N, C-alpha and C positions, 0 to 999 in steps of 0.2 A: 730848562737849563739854569734859569735864575734860582729856582727852588733848590736844585742840586748844589749849586755854589753856596747858597745861604746855609744849608745844613752842613756842608763841608767846613765852613768857617766856624760854625757853632761846635761841631763835633768832628775833629780832623779825621778820625778813622771811620766816618760814616760811609764813604764810598767803598772802602775796603770791606766793611762788614756786609753791606748790601750785595756787592758783587760776589763775595765768597759764599754768602747765604744761598744765592741762586746757583752758583757753579757747583757747589757740593751736592746739590740735588740732581738726580738723574744723570750723573756722570757715566754710569754704566749702561745707559739706554742708547740704542742705535738711532740714527736719524730716521730710518724707516719706521721704527716703533714710535718715535715722536710724532711723525706725520699721521700714523694710524690713530694715535691717541688724540691728536688735534681734530681729526675728522669726527671721531666719536664725540668730542666735546662740542663741535659745531652742531651735530645732530641733537645733542642734549639741549643746546641753546635754542634750536628751532622749537623743540617741545616747550622750552621755558617761555618763549614769547608767543606761543600759539594762542594764549588766552587774550592777547591784545592785537588782533589782526589788522584793525584799522590804523593803528599807530605804525605798524610795520609797512603797510601799504603806502601811507603818506611818506614815510622815510624813503621807500624805494622810488617813489615818484620824484622826490627831491634829488636823489642820486642821478636819476635819468636826466633831470633838468640840468644838473651840474655838468654832466658829461657832454650834453648837447651845446652848452654855452660855457666854455672854460674861461671865465673871468678870474682874475687873481684871487679874490676871496674864495671862490668855489674850488680853485686849484688847491688852496690851503686846506679846505675841508677834505678833498679827496686824498690829500697826502696823509691824513690821519688814519685812513683805512688800513694801509699796509702796516702801520705801527700797531694798531689794535689787533690786527689779524696775526701779527708775529707771535702772539700767545699760542697760536695753533701749532707752532713749530718748535717751541722751546722744549728742552729735554726734561726740565724740572717737572715735578708733579703739578698738575693743573686741576682746577675745580671750576664748576659752572659759574661761581661768583667772580672769577677773574675776568669774565667777559663783560663785567660792568664797565670796563674801559671802552667798550663799543657804544655804551649808552649816550655819552655826550655827543659823539659824532652822529649817531642816529638821530638824536634829538635836534641837532642843528639842521640836518637834512629834512626832518619832519617840519621844523619851523620854516625852512626854505619853501617846502611844498605849500604850506599855508599862505606864505607871502605871494607866491606865484598864483595861487588860486584867487586870492583877493584882487590882485592886479588884473587878472583875466576877467573877473566879474565886473570890475570898475570900468573896463574898456568896452563892455558891451553897450550898444545903443538902447538903453532901456529907460524906464521912467525914473524920476528923481527918487521915488519911494524905494524902487528895487535897488538902486545904487546905494541908498542910505542903509538898506538892510544887508548889504554885502558883507560888511565887516562883522556885524553880530552873528551872521550865519556861519562865517568862517571860524569865529571864536567858539561858537557852539559845536562846530565840527571838531575842532581841536580838543575841546573839553570832553566830548563824547569819546574820542579816540583814546583819551587818557583815563577814562573812568575805570575800565577793568584793572589797570595798573594801580590806581589809587585805592580801589576796593581791596585788591589783593595785598598791597602793602599794609593797609590798615589792619587787615585780618592777621597777617604774619606778625606785625608789631604787637597787637593785642595778645595773640596767643603766646608769643615769646615772653612778653612782660608778665602775663598771668602765671606762666610756669615758674617764674622766679619770685613772685610776690611773697609766698610763705617763707621762702628761704631768706629773702631780704628782710622781712619783718623780724625773723628770728635773729639774724645777725645784728640788726640795729639794736635789738633788746639786750644782747649780750656782748656788745663791743662799744667802745667810745669812738668819737669822730677821728681821733688820731691813731687808732689801732690799725695795724696793717693786716690785710686779708690777702692771702695768696690763692688765686683761683685762675683756672684756664678760661673761665667765662667772664670776660671783662664787663659784661652786662651787670653782673652781681655787684662789682665795685661801683659802677656808675649809679645804679639804683640805690645801693646802700649808702652812697656818699662816704666810702671808705678808701684809703689809699692802698696801693700795692707796691711790690718791689719793681725795680727796673726790668729785671728779667721776666717776671710774671706778666708785666704789661705787654711784653713782646711775644708771648707764647703763641705758637702756631704749630700745626703738624709738620710743616716744612722745616722750621727752625729746630724742632725737637728731633726729627728723624735725621737731620743733617749733622747733628752733634753740636750745634751752636748753643743749645740749652741742654744742660745735663743735671742729673740729680745732685752732684757735688756743688754746682753753681747755685742751684735753688736752695740747698741746705745752708750754704754759706750766707746767702742773703736773708734767709729766715732767721738765722741766729743773730746776724748783725742788726736786723731791724726789730728783733723780738716780736715777730709776727704773732698776732693774737689768734688767727684762725687760718685753716687750710680747707678748701672746698675741692673735692674730687668729683668729676662728672663721669658717671657710668651710663649716660644716655646715648642716643643715636649720634649726637654731635660731639660726644666726649672722646676725641681722638688725639688731642694735642699732647698732653703730658704722657699719655700712654704710648706715644710714638717714640719716646726716649728709649734708647737701648738699655739704660740702667733704671728704668721705671721701677722695677722690683725693689731696688735699693731705696728709692725715694718713698715708695709705698710703705716699706718697712720702717723707715725713719719717721714718717708721719704717725704710724700706729704706735710706735714706741714713745714718742715725745708729745703727742696730742691725744686728747680723749675724743672718741667718736660719740657725739652727743645728739645727733639728729640725722634723719634721712628724709628727703623730700622727693616726691614723685611716686611712681608705682611700677610694678613689674620689674623690668630690667632698665628702666629709664629713671635712674636714681642719682640724686645729688647727696654725697656724704659730707657732712659738716663736722670738722674736727676743731676743738678749742684747746687752748693751753690749760685751762682749768676745767675740771669735770663738773658740769652744772646739772648732771642727772639728779633729780630730786630723791630717788631711791637707789641706794647702792647695797644690795642685799648680800652679795658674796655667797651665793648658793652654788653647790657643787652637785653635778648629776653624773652618775656612773663613774666618778673619780676623774674624769677627763675634761668635762665641759663645765664652765662656770658662767653663771648669770651675774654680771658685774654691775649692771645698771638697769634701771627701769623708770619710765615716766608714764604714770597711769592717768594723767590728765587731772582736771579739777577734782577737788574732794566732794563737790556736790554736782549732781547730774539730774536733769529732768528725765522722767520716765519715758519720754518719747524722743530722747536724744541718743545718738550713737556715741560710743566711747572709742577714742583713738588712744592706743597704748604703744609704747616703744620699748623693746627688749634688747639689751646689748649682751652679746655672748663673747666668750674668749675660750680658745682651745688651750687647755693646760697640759694635756697628754694625748697622744694619738688614740683615736677611737676606732677608726676603721669601719664605721657603720654610719648609715644615714639616719639622722635624727629629726624629729619634729617636735613642736611645742603645742601645748593646749592651755589656753588662758580661760579660766572658769570663774563664774560668778555664783556665789552661794549666799543664801540668806542666813539669818541667825540660827535657824533650826537645821541647817545643813542641806537644804534643798538646792539642787542645781537649777539655775534659771537661764543662764546664757553661757555660750561656749564658742570660742573661735580657735581653730587649729590651722597650722601651717608648717611648711618645711623650714628648718633652720639652714639658711644658705648665705654664702658670702659672694658678693659681686667681684669678679676678677676679670682681667683682660688677658686674652691669649692671642698668639700670633696666628693669623689666618693664612690660607694657602696663597693669597695674593700679596703677602707681606704686610698687610694691614691688620691692626689688632681688632678683635671683636670681643664683646662682653659675654661672659659666661657666668651663670648663677651656679656656684659650686656648692654641692652638699657637704656635710661635715666629714664624710669619708675622705674627701680630698683636701681637707684643711691641713696646714702646717701648724706646728706648735707655736702659739702666740697670736694666731689669726684672730682678729676682732671683727665682728659683724653685728648688724642690727636688723631686727624685724619690726615691721609696722603692722599692728593688728587692729582691725576695725570690728568692734563688738556691738552688735545691735540688740537692744532689749526687746523681749517679747511684748506685744500689746497687752495692756492690762496689768503689768507687773505692779504689785502694791508698793507704795513708797515705804522707805525704811532704811536700815543700815545693812549693807551687804559686804561680803568679803571676796577679794580677788585672789585666786590661787593660780600657780603655774605648775605644769607637769611637763616633763620631757620623756618622750617614748621613741622606741625604734620604729622608723617609718614602715618597715616591711611587715611587721606583725603586730604593732601596737603595744608591745610589752613596755611598761613604764620602767624608767631607770631609777635606782635608789637615789635618794636625795640626802644631802648633808649640809651643815652650815660650814662657815669658813674654817672652823677648827676640827672638822671631820666628824662632828656628832650627828648621828642619824636624825632626820626629821621626816615628816610625812612626804610621800611622793607628790601629793598635791601641796606644794610648798606655799605657805601664805606670803603674799606680796604687799597687800595693803587693804584699806577699806574705802568705801564710797557711800555717801548718803544719797539715796535716790529720792527726789522730791516729786510731788504730783505733776503729772503730764501737763504741758501747756495747753494741749487740746485733748480732752478726755477721750479715751478709747471707745470705739463704738462696737456693738455686738458683731457687726460684719467683719471686723478685724480679727476675731477670735477663731481658734481652730477647734471646733466642736466635733467630737466623735459621736456623741449621742445627745441631741437636743432634748430639753425638758421644758416644762411650763409651770413649775412649782412657784408659788408666791407666798410672801409674808408681808406684813405692813411695811411699805417703803422698800421692799426688796424682792427681786426675782432671781430664781436660779435658771440660767439660760441652758445649761447642759454640763456634761462631763467630758473629760478626755477619754482616751482608750483605757478601759478597765480590764482587770485580770478576770479570766473565766476559770482557770485552773491554777493550782498552786501546790506546794509541798509544805509540810510542817516546818516552821521556822522561817519561811519566806517573808519578805517585806517588799512593799511596792509603794509608789507615790500615786495618790489620787488627785487628779486635776479637776477643779471645779471652777465654773465660769458664772459670774454674778452680774447683776445690773441694779443700780439704785433707781427707784421709780419716782420718789418724791422726797421732800425734805424732812418729813415726820418719821424719823428712823432712829431707833436707839442703837447703842453699841452692842451688836449681837455677838454671841458666842456659838460655836458649832460643836456638836458631839458626833463622832463617827464611830459606830459600833459594829462588831461582828456578832451575829446571833446564830445559834444552831437551829436545827429543824424543830426543836421543841421551844423555840423562842427564848432559850437561855443565853445570857450574856457570856460571850467567849472572851472578848477584849473590847476596849474602847479608848478613845482619846478625846480630850476636851481642850479647846483652844479658842483664842480670840479670832474672830472673822476679819480678815484683812491683815493688819499688822498693828503692833503696839503704837506706832506713830500715825497710823492711818486706819482707825477703826471705822465701822460702817456709818457712824453718825457724822463722819467728816466727808463721806463720799458725795460727789456732786450729782444732782439729778441727771439721769441718763447715762452716767459713767459706767463702763464695764470694767470689772476687776477679775483678775485671775488669781486663784489661791491654790496652794499645794498642801497636801496632808499625807503624812506617813501612816500606812496601814500595815501592822505587823501581825502575822499569823502565829499563834502560840505553837510551841513544840508539841503540845498534847492534842492539837486540833485534828479533826478528821471529818470526812463527809461534807455535806453541803452547808455553806455558811452564807447568810444574808448580810449584805452591806447596807447599813441603815444610817440615815442622816437625821439629826434633830437640831433645831435652832432654839437658842435660849436668849432671854433678854438680860439686861444688866443685873437684875435681881435673881438670876438663875432660874427664872420661871420658863417652862416650856412654851414656845410660841407655835401654834398650829400643830399639825399632826406630823408624826414621823414619816420620812420618805425613804422607801427602799430604792437603792441605786443599782442593785443587781445582786447576783449570786456567784459564789466562788466554790468550785469543787476541790476539796483538799484531799489529795491522794495519800493515804497512810502507807507507810512502808513497814515491812516486817522488822521487828526489834528483837535483839538478843541480849540477855543479861548474864549469860554463863560464858566463862572463858573457854576457848577451844582446847581440847586435851592434847593436841599434837603440835604444840609450839616447840619448834626446834631450837629457838634462841629466846628464852624468857628474859625479861628486863624489868626494871622499875625506874622509869625516867618520866619526870613530870614536865609539862610545858605550860608554864604559868599556872593559873588556877583553873585551866580549861580541860586538860586531858592528861592521861597517863599512858605512856607506851609500855604495854605489858609484854610485848614480844614481837618476833617477826620470823618469817620464813624466807629463805633465799634459794634461788635456783636459776635454771636457764630455760628459755622457751624460744625455739626457732632461731638459735644463735644469738639471742638477746638476753638481757638480765631480767629475771622475773622476781619481784619483791612483793611480799604480803606483809603489811603492817597491821598490828592488832592494837587498837586504841580502847581505852576505857574512859568514859566521860566522867569528869569530876563535877561538872555542873552544865547547865544550858548556857552557852556562850552568848554575850550580848551582841556580838557581831559575827559575821561569817568569816572564818579564817581559811586560808589556803594552805595545802600541804606542798612542800617542795621536796623533791628527791633528786640529789645531785650525785653523779658518778664522778669522782675526782681522781687525778693522778697523784704522783708522789709529791708534787709541789703545790697541790691544792687547786690546780686548774680544772674547771668543769669540762668534761669530755662528753657527757650525756646528761639530760635532765628531763624532768616532767613536773609541772606545777598544775594543780587542779583542786577542786572541791572534793572532799572525801567521797569515796564510792562513786567516782565519775559524775559528781554533781547531785547524786541522789540522797546524800546525807550531809547537808551543811551543818556546821557546828552549832548554828542557832536552833537546830532541831534535836540535838542530843539531849537525852535525859540522864540525870545522875545515875551512875552505875552501868549505863548501857555500854555494850561491847560492839565496836565497829570493826569489821574485817575489811581492810582497804588494800586493793591489789594494784600494782604498777608494773609496767613493762618499759624498760629503758632500751631504746633502739641504739645499737652499736654501729659505728661507722666501720666500713671495710678497711679504712686506712688506720684504724686504731692499732697501736703497737701492742704486741704481747707483753704481759707483765701483771703486776699486782695493783689493784685499784681499790678504793674505799667508797662507801656510800654515806653521804651526809643528808640528814633529813631535818625538818622543822616545820613550824607553823608560823604564818605571818598574815598581817592585815593587808588585803589587796589594795585598800585605799591609801594607806600610809607606807606600806612595804616594811613596817617595823615588825621584827620577829619576836615571838614570845620567848621569855627567858627559859633556859633549860636547867632543871634541878633534879636531884635524886641520887640514890646510892650509886647508880651506874653512870652518872653523868658528870663525874668530877672533872673539872677543867674544860667543860664543853663551852664553846663560844661560837656565835653565829650558826648554831645548829648542833645536832648530835651526830657523831660519826659512829656508825654501827661497828661493833667489834669484829665481825667476820669479814675478811677481805674477799674481793672479787678477783679471781684469777682469769685472765684472758689469754688464751692460747690460739695460735693460728696454725692449721695443718698445712 
């Protein structure tokens, strides 16, 4: 009563606010439903206290003693029980934590039981020693009964605090002591030593659901106090703000006026941190598929030990409806373009939806369900492979359709095409703090070749068959054996059955910043080497390794790593005489489209393209064939390596003729009418198309449209 009066004097509308707060909740619940809810709560409470049975037993004994001897003090204790148990009958929403009001009463009865036990022991006619030990024994009994509670409380406090430590550290780094932070988790403000607004300090699920706390009220206080940060909780306990009927308005306000700069937690137990100022170190403004933008990235420190994991944060925003689920791929390449590490994940936004019981639940929403303007963040953990050589590496990001893995074309903020593996930043990888051991490596074929101070432990999976123009990565695993070791170089050669050199590569072993003379004794190192099969190769080729010292002198004997069978394909250099549609269209300096044939096959469109190679392409290009309607929308398509993968452009010889057939499958829902076919060549790694030139290609952009129309009719 005294406390109520005191608060009423300090804040005259205190009683009105408290009473209305409770009366607004559960007004539509019947008394029977309230009783049932209270019984369920009591059952939950029994489960809650089951871990401390001795404490409950002593409290029960204290209640029995109080009932048997109703002295005034004990009557006062018993009078508190109905008050505490009244929470079982109130209509407002209740939670297990509300039964904390029972704890003081139960604690007093627990203490009464210990006092009665002490008196009973002291009244027994025993020795002086036994009576002297009575009090310590009872105190030990009390401590023992409280031990489960203390251990559980310590565990909960530690777990709760640890959950917030990274977020608290981040907030303290990016805010000053006077900056206001709005969060439904008051723990954050307490641990970060930062103030909040009056309304945010009183946030609860009940206040939010009853309408006492609204988005408009929070927005007003945020603007008045110029709050520096807003933290939204999408975890299991994050139900306060989301209980507001206008939470969607508040969420939109936060995303439009604050920058999402970090997420903490994992899965769907996430804290989203928004700041007034965008502190993301990288703001690339990359566009994927015309609708999704990468607006921010944090790739972590610029230097990273070879045995450390890298944590990256990617921030996305939906610029236009995509209608498809998308995923990202974060990739690590070395200076030579070898892929060393990769982490993939779905691009999703955490949102809250209304549950069947009226309570919100968190849903990880894919991009197909995003509204325009939605902002979300991904946390990516990239682990480096054991033995990765120190040096400078490049981090790229790619966005692709989750269903089929097809990458989306990428562009910069001004719409200029860029590689699909869009560059994000660089990282310098330093030697591992603890050198990798041979047991950590993934050897497909162990070997025992040695050179002074160096041992070849084995290789990765090697190719046994190939086509002309193919290229593959050769993985080699090494170990330093002692300190007397020069900076070696390696030569990897392909030789035919007559021991004639077909192709070779020569490079430093390790990396420029970590050659073999810097390797630590016992350290295992993984190296990658590109092996290219010439377009003119055929038959069996031997893969041969040779080691050279700093003076380019061969060290030891050549080592054969395996053999590759190259399957030659039939080549044609004469143009077919039956070209129904001759053309002269050039695609870069790679190929010339000399004509095509167009027809139908089983109700679908059949197209035969006739190419003539201008030169052997330095990389493998893909052909795209699009059937488009009158406004340019794609209604059917096929993308693939020429001749269904049998004739990559890296295998073409100058003047060679390639007859390339495609079948476009038509949907039964396709409307009758006139359609056109657009074709072209593009790099599958960058998605950049080759330019179109020639007498028949005037005005061609983004591909060449065949002159002959495709007429679709439905009977």
